[in-house]
Predicted model as a PDB file, atoms N, CA, C, CB and O in Angstrom, pLDDT in the B-factor column:
MODEL        1                                                                  
ATOM      1  N   UNK A   1      19.520  18.408  16.497  1.00 85.00           N  
ATOM      2  CA  UNK A   1      18.512  18.385  15.468  1.00 85.00           C  
ATOM      3  C   UNK A   1      17.178  18.831  16.047  1.00 85.00           C  
ATOM      4  CB  UNK A   1      18.401  16.991  14.852  1.00 85.00           C  
ATOM      5  O   UNK A   1      16.810  18.473  17.166  1.00 85.00           O  
ATOM      6  N   UNK A   2      16.482  19.605  15.270  1.00 92.00           N  
ATOM      7  CA  UNK A   2      15.171  20.044  15.722  1.00 92.00           C  
ATOM      8  C   UNK A   2      14.133  18.972  15.425  1.00 92.00           C  
ATOM      9  CB  UNK A   2      14.781  21.373  15.055  1.00 92.00           C  
ATOM     10  O   UNK A   2      14.384  18.031  14.673  1.00 92.00           O  
ATOM     11  N   UNK A   3      12.966  19.133  16.029  1.00 93.00           N  
ATOM     12  CA  UNK A   3      11.897  18.151  15.825  1.00 93.00           C  
ATOM     13  C   UNK A   3      11.437  18.152  14.374  1.00 93.00           C  
ATOM     14  CB  UNK A   3      10.708  18.441  16.757  1.00 93.00           C  
ATOM     15  O   UNK A   3      11.055  17.106  13.851  1.00 93.00           O  
ATOM     16  N   UNK A   4      11.467  19.300  13.720  1.00 94.00           N  
ATOM     17  CA  UNK A   4      11.063  19.369  12.323  1.00 94.00           C  
ATOM     18  C   UNK A   4      11.960  18.550  11.418  1.00 94.00           C  
ATOM     19  CB  UNK A   4      11.052  20.795  11.863  1.00 94.00           C  
ATOM     20  O   UNK A   4      11.482  17.872  10.509  1.00 94.00           O  
ATOM     21  N   UNK A   5      13.255  18.610  11.665  1.00 96.00           N  
ATOM     22  CA  UNK A   5      14.202  17.841  10.848  1.00 96.00           C  
ATOM     23  C   UNK A   5      14.034  16.341  11.102  1.00 96.00           C  
ATOM     24  CB  UNK A   5      15.659  18.275  11.148  1.00 96.00           C  
ATOM     25  O   UNK A   5      14.085  15.537  10.172  1.00 96.00           O  
ATOM     26  N   UNK A   6      13.838  15.979  12.352  1.00 96.00           N  
ATOM     27  CA  UNK A   6      13.618  14.571  12.681  1.00 96.00           C  
ATOM     28  C   UNK A   6      12.332  14.075  12.026  1.00 96.00           C  
ATOM     29  CB  UNK A   6      13.556  14.369  14.214  1.00 96.00           C  
ATOM     30  O   UNK A   6      12.290  12.961  11.504  1.00 96.00           O  
ATOM     31  N   UNK A   7      11.291  14.892  12.052  1.00 96.00           N  
ATOM     32  CA  UNK A   7      10.036  14.520  11.410  1.00 96.00           C  
ATOM     33  C   UNK A   7      10.182  14.381   9.906  1.00 96.00           C  
ATOM     34  CB  UNK A   7       8.971  15.538  11.726  1.00 96.00           C  
ATOM     35  O   UNK A   7       9.605  13.475   9.305  1.00 96.00           O  
ATOM     36  N   UNK A   8      10.955  15.280   9.291  1.00 97.00           N  
ATOM     37  CA  UNK A   8      11.186  15.201   7.849  1.00 97.00           C  
ATOM     38  C   UNK A   8      11.968  13.940   7.492  1.00 97.00           C  
ATOM     39  CB  UNK A   8      11.937  16.447   7.355  1.00 97.00           C  
ATOM     40  O   UNK A   8      11.664  13.288   6.493  1.00 97.00           O  
ATOM     41  N   UNK A   9      12.963  13.591   8.290  1.00 97.00           N  
ATOM     42  CA  UNK A   9      13.733  12.372   8.037  1.00 97.00           C  
ATOM     43  C   UNK A   9      12.880  11.124   8.239  1.00 97.00           C  
ATOM     44  CB  UNK A   9      14.958  12.320   8.950  1.00 97.00           C  
ATOM     45  O   UNK A   9      12.998  10.158   7.485  1.00 97.00           O  
ATOM     46  N   UNK A  10      12.030  11.143   9.246  1.00 96.00           N  
ATOM     47  CA  UNK A  10      11.133  10.006   9.462  1.00 96.00           C  
ATOM     48  C   UNK A  10      10.145   9.883   8.301  1.00 96.00           C  
ATOM     49  CB  UNK A  10      10.373  10.159  10.804  1.00 96.00           C  
ATOM     50  O   UNK A  10       9.869   8.781   7.829  1.00 96.00           O  
ATOM     51  N   UNK A  11       9.622  11.005   7.851  1.00 96.00           N  
ATOM     52  CA  UNK A  11       8.718  10.988   6.702  1.00 96.00           C  
ATOM     53  C   UNK A  11       9.405  10.483   5.452  1.00 96.00           C  
ATOM     54  CB  UNK A  11       8.159  12.369   6.452  1.00 96.00           C  
ATOM     55  O   UNK A  11       8.804   9.756   4.661  1.00 96.00           O  
ATOM     56  N   UNK A  12      10.666  10.865   5.264  1.00 97.00           N  
ATOM     57  CA  UNK A  12      11.419  10.393   4.106  1.00 97.00           C  
ATOM     58  C   UNK A  12      11.650   8.890   4.175  1.00 97.00           C  
ATOM     59  CB  UNK A  12      12.755  11.123   4.006  1.00 97.00           C  
ATOM     60  O   UNK A  12      11.536   8.200   3.162  1.00 97.00           O  
ATOM     61  N   UNK A  13      11.972   8.379   5.355  1.00 97.00           N  
ATOM     62  CA  UNK A  13      12.189   6.941   5.510  1.00 97.00           C  
ATOM     63  C   UNK A  13      10.909   6.157   5.222  1.00 97.00           C  
ATOM     64  CB  UNK A  13      12.691   6.627   6.925  1.00 97.00           C  
ATOM     65  O   UNK A  13      10.945   5.120   4.559  1.00 97.00           O  
ATOM     66  N   UNK A  14       9.794   6.654   5.718  1.00 97.00           N  
ATOM     67  CA  UNK A  14       8.512   5.991   5.454  1.00 97.00           C  
ATOM     68  C   UNK A  14       8.174   6.064   3.975  1.00 97.00           C  
ATOM     69  CB  UNK A  14       7.384   6.627   6.289  1.00 97.00           C  
ATOM     70  O   UNK A  14       7.673   5.096   3.403  1.00 97.00           O  
ATOM     71  N   UNK A  15       8.446   7.216   3.345  1.00 97.00           N  
ATOM     72  CA  UNK A  15       8.144   7.387   1.923  1.00 97.00           C  
ATOM     73  C   UNK A  15       8.992   6.461   1.055  1.00 97.00           C  
ATOM     74  CB  UNK A  15       8.367   8.840   1.507  1.00 97.00           C  
ATOM     75  O   UNK A  15       8.495   5.920   0.067  1.00 97.00           O  
ATOM     76  N   UNK A  16      10.243   6.275   1.404  1.00 97.00           N  
ATOM     77  CA  UNK A  16      11.110   5.383   0.624  1.00 97.00           C  
ATOM     78  C   UNK A  16      10.626   3.941   0.737  1.00 97.00           C  
ATOM     79  CB  UNK A  16      12.577   5.494   1.100  1.00 97.00           C  
ATOM     80  O   UNK A  16      10.593   3.215  -0.257  1.00 97.00           O  
ATOM     81  N   UNK A  17      10.251   3.525   1.945  1.00 97.00           N  
ATOM     82  CA  UNK A  17       9.740   2.162   2.123  1.00 97.00           C  
ATOM     83  C   UNK A  17       8.429   1.978   1.362  1.00 97.00           C  
ATOM     84  CB  UNK A  17       9.536   1.849   3.622  1.00 97.00           C  
ATOM     85  O   UNK A  17       8.218   0.948   0.722  1.00 97.00           O  
ATOM     86  N   UNK A  18       7.555   2.970   1.432  1.00 96.00           N  
ATOM     87  CA  UNK A  18       6.285   2.878   0.732  1.00 96.00           C  
ATOM     88  C   UNK A  18       6.482   2.898  -0.785  1.00 96.00           C  
ATOM     89  CB  UNK A  18       5.366   4.019   1.159  1.00 96.00           C  
ATOM     90  O   UNK A  18       5.770   2.210  -1.515  1.00 96.00           O  
ATOM     91  N   UNK A  19       7.447   3.685  -1.254  1.00 96.00           N  
ATOM     92  CA  UNK A  19       7.744   3.732  -2.681  1.00 96.00           C  
ATOM     93  C   UNK A  19       8.207   2.366  -3.175  1.00 96.00           C  
ATOM     94  CB  UNK A  19       8.814   4.797  -2.975  1.00 96.00           C  
ATOM     95  O   UNK A  19       7.799   1.916  -4.247  1.00 96.00           O  
ATOM     96  N   UNK A  20       9.052   1.712  -2.397  1.00 96.00           N  
ATOM     97  CA  UNK A  20       9.533   0.388  -2.788  1.00 96.00           C  
ATOM     98  C   UNK A  20       8.378  -0.619  -2.828  1.00 96.00           C  
ATOM     99  CB  UNK A  20      10.630  -0.095  -1.816  1.00 96.00           C  
ATOM    100  O   UNK A  20       8.302  -1.437  -3.745  1.00 96.00           O  
ATOM    101  N   UNK A  21       7.496  -0.564  -1.856  1.00 96.00           N  
ATOM    102  CA  UNK A  21       6.361  -1.484  -1.841  1.00 96.00           C  
ATOM    103  C   UNK A  21       5.393  -1.201  -2.986  1.00 96.00           C  
ATOM    104  CB  UNK A  21       5.629  -1.393  -0.507  1.00 96.00           C  
ATOM    105  O   UNK A  21       4.850  -2.133  -3.579  1.00 96.00           O  
ATOM    106  N   UNK A  22       5.172   0.069  -3.301  1.00 95.00           N  
ATOM    107  CA  UNK A  22       4.291   0.396  -4.419  1.00 95.00           C  
ATOM    108  C   UNK A  22       4.890  -0.025  -5.755  1.00 95.00           C  
ATOM    109  CB  UNK A  22       3.995   1.886  -4.433  1.00 95.00           C  
ATOM    110  O   UNK A  22       4.163  -0.454  -6.651  1.00 95.00           O  
ATOM    111  N   UNK A  23       6.208   0.094  -5.899  1.00 94.00           N  
ATOM    112  CA  UNK A  23       6.860  -0.377  -7.132  1.00 94.00           C  
ATOM    113  C   UNK A  23       6.745  -1.893  -7.242  1.00 94.00           C  
ATOM    114  CB  UNK A  23       8.352   0.050  -7.165  1.00 94.00           C  
ATOM    115  O   UNK A  23       6.544  -2.416  -8.338  1.00 94.00           O  
ATOM    116  N   UNK A  24       6.869  -2.606  -6.125  1.00 95.00           N  
ATOM    117  CA  UNK A  24       6.701  -4.053  -6.132  1.00 95.00           C  
ATOM    118  C   UNK A  24       5.278  -4.429  -6.533  1.00 95.00           C  
ATOM    119  CB  UNK A  24       7.039  -4.638  -4.755  1.00 95.00           C  
ATOM    120  O   UNK A  24       5.068  -5.362  -7.309  1.00 95.00           O  
ATOM    121  N   UNK A  25       4.313  -3.703  -6.004  1.00 95.00           N  
ATOM    122  CA  UNK A  25       2.924  -3.945  -6.364  1.00 95.00           C  
ATOM    123  C   UNK A  25       2.676  -3.612  -7.833  1.00 95.00           C  
ATOM    124  CB  UNK A  25       1.992  -3.125  -5.470  1.00 95.00           C  
ATOM    125  O   UNK A  25       1.945  -4.331  -8.514  1.00 95.00           O  
ATOM    126  N   UNK A  26       3.273  -2.538  -8.326  1.00 92.00           N  
ATOM    127  CA  UNK A  26       3.089  -2.151  -9.731  1.00 92.00           C  
ATOM    128  C   UNK A  26       3.663  -3.196 -10.682  1.00 92.00           C  
ATOM    129  CB  UNK A  26       3.744  -0.795  -9.998  1.00 92.00           C  
ATOM    130  O   UNK A  26       3.175  -3.348 -11.802  1.00 92.00           O  
ATOM    131  N   UNK A  27       4.679  -3.907 -10.253  1.00 92.00           N  
ATOM    132  CA  UNK A  27       5.247  -4.931 -11.130  1.00 92.00           C  
ATOM    133  C   UNK A  27       4.322  -6.143 -11.269  1.00 92.00           C  
ATOM    134  CB  UNK A  27       6.606  -5.377 -10.601  1.00 92.00           C  
ATOM    135  O   UNK A  27       4.463  -6.921 -12.212  1.00 92.00           O  
ATOM    136  N   UNK A  28       3.393  -6.305 -10.352  1.00 94.00           N  
ATOM    137  CA  UNK A  28       2.477  -7.442 -10.392  1.00 94.00           C  
ATOM    138  C   UNK A  28       1.145  -7.126 -11.073  1.00 94.00           C  
ATOM    139  CB  UNK A  28       2.218  -7.925  -8.995  1.00 94.00           C  
ATOM    140  O   UNK A  28       0.355  -8.029 -11.347  1.00 94.00           O  
ATOM    141  N   UNK A  29       0.904  -5.857 -11.342  1.00 93.00           N  
ATOM    142  CA  UNK A  29      -0.370  -5.439 -11.929  1.00 93.00           C  
ATOM    143  C   UNK A  29      -0.265  -5.494 -13.447  1.00 93.00           C  
ATOM    144  CB  UNK A  29      -0.761  -4.009 -11.457  1.00 93.00           C  
ATOM    145  O   UNK A  29       0.791  -5.224 -14.019  1.00 93.00           O  
ATOM    146  N   UNK A  30      -1.369  -5.845 -14.087  1.00 92.00           N  
ATOM    147  CA  UNK A  30      -1.355  -5.992 -15.538  1.00 92.00           C  
ATOM    148  C   UNK A  30      -1.677  -4.702 -16.286  1.00 92.00           C  
ATOM    149  CB  UNK A  30      -2.328  -7.049 -15.940  1.00 92.00           C  
ATOM    150  O   UNK A  30      -1.102  -4.452 -17.346  1.00 92.00           O  
ATOM    151  N   UNK A  31      -2.572  -3.889 -15.764  1.00 94.00           N  
ATOM    152  CA  UNK A  31      -2.997  -2.690 -16.480  1.00 94.00           C  
ATOM    153  C   UNK A  31      -1.937  -1.592 -16.424  1.00 94.00           C  
ATOM    154  CB  UNK A  31      -4.310  -2.175 -15.904  1.00 94.00           C  
ATOM    155  O   UNK A  31      -1.455  -1.270 -15.338  1.00 94.00           O  
ATOM    156  N   UNK A  32      -1.563  -1.012 -17.560  1.00 93.00           N  
ATOM    157  CA  UNK A  32      -0.534   0.046 -17.551  1.00 93.00           C  
ATOM    158  C   UNK A  32      -0.990   1.308 -16.830  1.00 93.00           C  
ATOM    159  CB  UNK A  32      -0.141   0.400 -18.975  1.00 93.00           C  
ATOM    160  O   UNK A  32      -0.169   2.024 -16.258  1.00 93.00           O  
ATOM    161  N   UNK A  33      -2.306   1.589 -16.851  1.00 94.00           N  
ATOM    162  CA  UNK A  33      -2.797   2.771 -16.141  1.00 94.00           C  
ATOM    163  C   UNK A  33      -2.606   2.625 -14.639  1.00 94.00           C  
ATOM    164  CB  UNK A  33      -4.274   3.014 -16.460  1.00 94.00           C  
ATOM    165  O   UNK A  33      -2.244   3.580 -13.953  1.00 94.00           O  
ATOM    166  N   UNK A  34      -2.850   1.430 -14.140  1.00 94.00           N  
ATOM    167  CA  UNK A  34      -2.680   1.176 -12.707  1.00 94.00           C  
ATOM    168  C   UNK A  34      -1.212   1.259 -12.324  1.00 94.00           C  
ATOM    169  CB  UNK A  34      -3.252  -0.202 -12.326  1.00 94.00           C  
ATOM    170  O   UNK A  34      -0.878   1.791 -11.265  1.00 94.00           O  
ATOM    171  N   UNK A  35      -0.333   0.739 -13.172  1.00 94.00           N  
ATOM    172  CA  UNK A  35       1.107   0.846 -12.905  1.00 94.00           C  
ATOM    173  C   UNK A  35       1.526   2.308 -12.817  1.00 94.00           C  
ATOM    174  CB  UNK A  35       1.920   0.125 -14.000  1.00 94.00           C  
ATOM    175  O   UNK A  35       2.298   2.690 -11.937  1.00 94.00           O  
ATOM    176  N   UNK A  36       1.010   3.127 -13.742  1.00 95.00           N  
ATOM    177  CA  UNK A  36       1.366   4.547 -13.761  1.00 95.00           C  
ATOM    178  C   UNK A  36       0.864   5.252 -12.507  1.00 95.00           C  
ATOM    179  CB  UNK A  36       0.795   5.227 -15.010  1.00 95.00           C  
ATOM    180  O   UNK A  36       1.578   6.069 -11.926  1.00 95.00           O  
ATOM    181  N   UNK A  37      -0.364   4.939 -12.086  1.00 95.00           N  
ATOM    182  CA  UNK A  37      -0.928   5.561 -10.888  1.00 95.00           C  
ATOM    183  C   UNK A  37      -0.135   5.174  -9.645  1.00 95.00           C  
ATOM    184  CB  UNK A  37      -2.399   5.162 -10.719  1.00 95.00           C  
ATOM    185  O   UNK A  37       0.126   6.020  -8.790  1.00 95.00           O  
ATOM    186  N   UNK A  38       0.248   3.910  -9.537  1.00 94.00           N  
ATOM    187  CA  UNK A  38       1.037   3.476  -8.378  1.00 94.00           C  
ATOM    188  C   UNK A  38       2.409   4.144  -8.354  1.00 94.00           C  
ATOM    189  CB  UNK A  38       1.201   1.954  -8.388  1.00 94.00           C  
ATOM    190  O   UNK A  38       2.905   4.498  -7.284  1.00 94.00           O  
ATOM    191  N   UNK A  39       3.020   4.318  -9.511  1.00 93.00           N  
ATOM    192  CA  UNK A  39       4.318   4.979  -9.585  1.00 93.00           C  
ATOM    193  C   UNK A  39       4.204   6.451  -9.217  1.00 93.00           C  
ATOM    194  CB  UNK A  39       4.912   4.832 -10.984  1.00 93.00           C  
ATOM    195  O   UNK A  39       5.034   6.970  -8.471  1.00 93.00           O  
ATOM    196  N   UNK A  40       3.186   7.125  -9.731  1.00 95.00           N  
ATOM    197  CA  UNK A  40       2.987   8.548  -9.422  1.00 95.00           C  
ATOM    198  C   UNK A  40       2.680   8.735  -7.943  1.00 95.00           C  
ATOM    199  CB  UNK A  40       1.847   9.140 -10.278  1.00 95.00           C  
ATOM    200  O   UNK A  40       3.147   9.689  -7.322  1.00 95.00           O  
ATOM    201  N   UNK A  41       1.897   7.823  -7.384  1.00 95.00           N  
ATOM    202  CA  UNK A  41       1.587   7.901  -5.952  1.00 95.00           C  
ATOM    203  C   UNK A  41       2.852   7.766  -5.108  1.00 95.00           C  
ATOM    204  CB  UNK A  41       0.576   6.810  -5.563  1.00 95.00           C  
ATOM    205  O   UNK A  41       3.037   8.512  -4.147  1.00 95.00           O  
ATOM    206  N   UNK A  42       3.705   6.838  -5.453  1.00 93.00           N  
ATOM    207  CA  UNK A  42       4.962   6.671  -4.714  1.00 93.00           C  
ATOM    208  C   UNK A  42       5.857   7.880  -4.822  1.00 93.00           C  
ATOM    209  CB  UNK A  42       5.702   5.459  -5.209  1.00 93.00           C  
ATOM    210  O   UNK A  42       6.465   8.294  -3.835  1.00 93.00           O  
ATOM    211  N   UNK A  43       5.948   8.459  -6.019  1.00 94.00           N  
ATOM    212  CA  UNK A  43       6.787   9.649  -6.197  1.00 94.00           C  
ATOM    213  C   UNK A  43       6.227  10.858  -5.450  1.00 94.00           C  
ATOM    214  CB  UNK A  43       6.921   9.979  -7.682  1.00 94.00           C  
ATOM    215  O   UNK A  43       6.984  11.644  -4.880  1.00 94.00           O  
ATOM    216  N   UNK A  44       4.913  11.004  -5.453  1.00 96.00           N  
ATOM    217  CA  UNK A  44       4.332  12.143  -4.741  1.00 96.00           C  
ATOM    218  C   UNK A  44       4.537  12.007  -3.236  1.00 96.00           C  
ATOM    219  CB  UNK A  44       2.835  12.269  -5.060  1.00 96.00           C  
ATOM    220  O   UNK A  44       4.710  13.008  -2.540  1.00 96.00           O  
ATOM    221  N   UNK A  45       4.520  10.777  -2.732  1.00 95.00           N  
ATOM    222  CA  UNK A  45       4.769  10.584  -1.308  1.00 95.00           C  
ATOM    223  C   UNK A  45       6.210  10.890  -0.935  1.00 95.00           C  
ATOM    224  CB  UNK A  45       4.426   9.168  -0.907  1.00 95.00           C  
ATOM    225  O   UNK A  45       6.481  11.302   0.193  1.00 95.00           O  
ATOM    226  N   UNK A  46       7.142  10.695  -1.870  1.00 95.00           N  
ATOM    227  CA  UNK A  46       8.532  11.050  -1.596  1.00 95.00           C  
ATOM    228  C   UNK A  46       8.682  12.546  -1.350  1.00 95.00           C  
ATOM    229  CB  UNK A  46       9.427  10.619  -2.754  1.00 95.00           C  
ATOM    230  O   UNK A  46       9.603  12.973  -0.654  1.00 95.00           O  
ATOM    231  N   UNK A  47       7.798  13.325  -1.906  1.00 95.00           N  
ATOM    232  CA  UNK A  47       7.836  14.781  -1.712  1.00 95.00           C  
ATOM    233  C   UNK A  47       6.978  15.186  -0.518  1.00 95.00           C  
ATOM    234  CB  UNK A  47       7.355  15.512  -2.984  1.00 95.00           C  
ATOM    235  O   UNK A  47       7.406  15.984   0.316  1.00 95.00           O  
ATOM    236  N   UNK A  48       5.767  14.636  -0.436  1.00 96.00           N  
ATOM    237  CA  UNK A  48       4.804  15.117   0.549  1.00 96.00           C  
ATOM    238  C   UNK A  48       5.071  14.640   1.978  1.00 96.00           C  
ATOM    239  CB  UNK A  48       3.439  14.692   0.144  1.00 96.00           C  
ATOM    240  O   UNK A  48       4.909  15.427   2.911  1.00 96.00           O  
ATOM    241  N   UNK A  49       5.465  13.409   2.181  1.00 96.00           N  
ATOM    242  CA  UNK A  49       5.644  12.906   3.545  1.00 96.00           C  
ATOM    243  C   UNK A  49       6.755  13.617   4.324  1.00 96.00           C  
ATOM    244  CB  UNK A  49       5.939  11.435   3.498  1.00 96.00           C  
ATOM    245  O   UNK A  49       6.563  13.888   5.509  1.00 96.00           O  
ATOM    246  N   UNK A  50       7.909  13.935   3.718  1.00 97.00           N  
ATOM    247  CA  UNK A  50       8.889  14.722   4.486  1.00 97.00           C  
ATOM    248  C   UNK A  50       8.386  16.129   4.839  1.00 97.00           C  
ATOM    249  CB  UNK A  50      10.185  14.836   3.697  1.00 97.00           C  
ATOM    250  O   UNK A  50       8.699  16.653   5.909  1.00 97.00           O  
ATOM    251  N   UNK A  51       7.611  16.731   3.943  1.00 97.00           N  
ATOM    252  CA  UNK A  51       7.068  18.070   4.233  1.00 97.00           C  
ATOM    253  C   UNK A  51       6.070  17.993   5.385  1.00 97.00           C  
ATOM    254  CB  UNK A  51       6.386  18.675   2.971  1.00 97.00           C  
ATOM    255  O   UNK A  51       6.108  18.813   6.302  1.00 97.00           O  
ATOM    256  N   UNK A  52       5.182  17.012   5.335  1.00 97.00           N  
ATOM    257  CA  UNK A  52       4.208  16.838   6.413  1.00 97.00           C  
ATOM    258  C   UNK A  52       4.922  16.519   7.723  1.00 97.00           C  
ATOM    259  CB  UNK A  52       3.203  15.720   6.063  1.00 97.00           C  
ATOM    260  O   UNK A  52       4.556  17.049   8.773  1.00 97.00           O  
ATOM    261  N   UNK A  53       5.931  15.660   7.671  1.00 96.00           N  
ATOM    262  CA  UNK A  53       6.687  15.335   8.880  1.00 96.00           C  
ATOM    263  C   UNK A  53       7.386  16.543   9.482  1.00 96.00           C  
ATOM    264  CB  UNK A  53       7.705  14.270   8.577  1.00 96.00           C  
ATOM    265  O   UNK A  53       7.490  16.666  10.702  1.00 96.00           O  
ATOM    266  N   UNK A  54       7.865  17.436   8.619  1.00 96.00           N  
ATOM    267  CA  UNK A  54       8.549  18.638   9.102  1.00 96.00           C  
ATOM    268  C   UNK A  54       7.606  19.537   9.894  1.00 96.00           C  
ATOM    269  CB  UNK A  54       9.146  19.415   7.931  1.00 96.00           C  
ATOM    270  O   UNK A  54       8.016  20.163  10.872  1.00 96.00           O  
ATOM    271  N   UNK A  55       6.352  19.604   9.476  1.00 95.00           N  
ATOM    272  CA  UNK A  55       5.404  20.485  10.156  1.00 95.00           C  
ATOM    273  C   UNK A  55       4.656  19.809  11.298  1.00 95.00           C  
ATOM    274  CB  UNK A  55       4.416  21.016   9.166  1.00 95.00           C  
ATOM    275  O   UNK A  55       4.233  20.479  12.240  1.00 95.00           O  
ATOM    276  N   UNK A  56       4.487  18.498  11.228  1.00 95.00           N  
ATOM    277  CA  UNK A  56       3.705  17.804  12.264  1.00 95.00           C  
ATOM    278  C   UNK A  56       4.561  17.419  13.463  1.00 95.00           C  
ATOM    279  CB  UNK A  56       3.050  16.555  11.682  1.00 95.00           C  
ATOM    280  O   UNK A  56       4.072  17.455  14.592  1.00 95.00           O  
ATOM    281  N   UNK A  57       5.799  17.059  13.260  1.00 95.00           N  
ATOM    282  CA  UNK A  57       6.658  16.614  14.371  1.00 95.00           C  
ATOM    283  C   UNK A  57       6.804  17.669  15.473  1.00 95.00           C  
ATOM    284  CB  UNK A  57       8.036  16.248  13.841  1.00 95.00           C  
ATOM    285  O   UNK A  57       6.751  17.297  16.645  1.00 95.00           O  
ATOM    286  N   UNK A  58       6.982  18.953  15.174  1.00 94.00           N  
ATOM    287  CA  UNK A  58       7.039  19.928  16.269  1.00 94.00           C  
ATOM    288  C   UNK A  58       5.753  20.010  17.075  1.00 94.00           C  
ATOM    289  CB  UNK A  58       7.361  21.284  15.724  1.00 94.00           C  
ATOM    290  O   UNK A  58       5.790  20.350  18.258  1.00 94.00           O  
ATOM    291  N   UNK A  59       4.628  19.707  16.463  1.00 94.00           N  
ATOM    292  CA  UNK A  59       3.363  19.714  17.218  1.00 94.00           C  
ATOM    293  C   UNK A  59       3.355  18.614  18.263  1.00 94.00           C  
ATOM    294  CB  UNK A  59       2.162  19.546  16.270  1.00 94.00           C  
ATOM    295  O   UNK A  59       2.868  18.818  19.375  1.00 94.00           O  
ATOM    296  N   UNK A  60       3.896  17.435  17.915  1.00 92.00           N  
ATOM    297  CA  UNK A  60       3.966  16.345  18.874  1.00 92.00           C  
ATOM    298  C   UNK A  60       5.063  16.556  19.898  1.00 92.00           C  
ATOM    299  CB  UNK A  60       4.180  15.040  18.161  1.00 92.00           C  
ATOM    300  O   UNK A  60       4.938  16.111  21.039  1.00 92.00           O  
ATOM    301  N   UNK A  61       6.143  17.231  19.507  1.00 88.00           N  
ATOM    302  CA  UNK A  61       7.254  17.454  20.428  1.00 88.00           C  
ATOM    303  C   UNK A  61       7.001  18.632  21.364  1.00 88.00           C  
ATOM    304  CB  UNK A  61       8.533  17.686  19.649  1.00 88.00           C  
ATOM    305  O   UNK A  61       7.710  18.802  22.356  1.00 88.00           O  
ATOM    306  N   UNK A  62       6.013  19.427  21.058  1.00 86.00           N  
ATOM    307  CA  UNK A  62       5.696  20.555  21.916  1.00 86.00           C  
ATOM    308  C   UNK A  62       6.548  21.777  21.673  1.00 86.00           C  
ATOM    309  CB  UNK A  62       5.827  20.154  23.320  1.00 86.00           C  
ATOM    310  O   UNK A  62       6.668  22.632  22.552  1.00 86.00           O  
ATOM    311  N   UNK A  63       7.138  21.878  20.510  1.00 77.00           N  
ATOM    312  CA  UNK A  63       7.981  23.048  20.195  1.00 77.00           C  
ATOM    313  C   UNK A  63       7.151  24.160  19.603  1.00 77.00           C  
ATOM    314  CB  UNK A  63       9.108  22.668  19.222  1.00 77.00           C  
ATOM    315  O   UNK A  63       7.684  25.221  19.276  1.00 77.00           O  
TER     316      UNK A  63                                                      
ENDMDL                                                                          
END                                                                             
């Protein structure tokens, strides 16, 4: 596996954990706008963190 793939998988794992925590937080909030923002933030991180990990991990690995 290349460093980019490892970084993307690490980013995905972090994004899934963060998505679960944001959904838990959204269930405790009363305002529907805040719930929507927390949900959108979690979904956007599911896309963005693996992409960032794919490009940043080779920089740390020296590839």
